[in-house]
C-alpha positions in Angstrom: 0.0 -0.3 -0.2 3.2 2.5 0.8 4.5 1.9 -2.6 1.6 2.6 -4.2 1.0 5.5 -2.2 4.1 6.5 -3.0 4.1 5.6 -6.7 0.8 8.3 -7.1 2.6 11.1 -5.2 5.5 10.9 -7.8 2.9 10.6 -10.9 1.4 14.0 -9.0 4.1 15.7 -8.7 5.3 15.0 -11.7 2.3 15.2 -13.9 1.7 19.4 -13.7 5.6 19.8 -14.2 5.1 17.8 -17.9 1.7 19.3 -18.5 2.7 22.6 -17.9 5.6 23.0 -19.2 6.0 25.5 -21.8 9.7 24.7 -23.1 12.2 22.0 -22.4 14.2 24.1 -20.5 11.2 25.0 -17.8 10.2 21.0 -17.6 13.7 20.5 -17.1 14.1 22.8 -14.0 10.6 21.4 -12.9 11.7 17.9 -12.7 14.8 19.1 -10.9 13.0 20.8 -8.4 10.7 18.4 -8.0 13.1 15.7 -8.0 14.6 17.4 -4.9 11.5 17.8 -3.4 10.9 14.1 -3.5 14.8 13.5 -1.7 13.4 15.4 0.8 10.6 13.3 1.5 12.1 10.1 0.8 14.6 11.1 3.2 12.4 11.9 6.0 10.4 8.8 5.6 13.8 7.3 6.0 14.4 8.9 8.9 11.0 8.3 10.7 11.2 4.5 9.5 14.2 3.7 11.6 13.1 5.8 14.6 10.0 3.3 14.3 12.0 0.6 14.0 14.3 1.3 16.4 11.7 1.3 19.2 9.8 -2.0 17.9 13.3 -3.2 18.3 14.3 -2.3 21.6 10.6 -3.8 22.8 10.7 -7.1 21.2 14.6 -7.4 23.0 12.6 -6.7 25.7 10.0 -8.9 25.4 12.5 -11.6 24.2 14.3 -11.3 27.5 11.2 -11.6 29.5 9.8 -15.0 27.9 14.0 -16.6 28.0 13.7 -15.2 31.5 10.7 -16.9 32.6 11.7 -20.3 30.4 14.3 -20.3 32.9 12.9 -20.5 35.8 10.6 -23.1 34.5 12.9 -25.2 33.2 15.4 -25.3 36.9 11.6 -25.5 39.0 10.9 -28.8 36.3 14.6 -30.3 37.1 14.2 -30.0 41.0 10.7 -31.2 40.7 12.0 -34.3 38.7 15.2 -34.8 41.3 12.2 -34.6 44.3 10.3 -37.1 42.8 13.2 -39.6 41.7 14.7 -39.3 45.6 11.3 -40.7 47.0 
């Protein structure tokens, strides 16, 4: 869905430049301006995606540590239970 949105954004930004360009030079300038604008947009989107990924990764690591800690406790408890039952 995001790719389609980006494609439509490119299309709507480039279409007016092409259709209203009076000569080749102004069309080139228009494309250049639009290209620079899209560079800024993609850098901003990329920067926000990296921030979001860092938060998600941090939360996943915390969850993984909690699960790992719980599993270790459970295995330890199971080992102790087995030892108790086999001693009797």
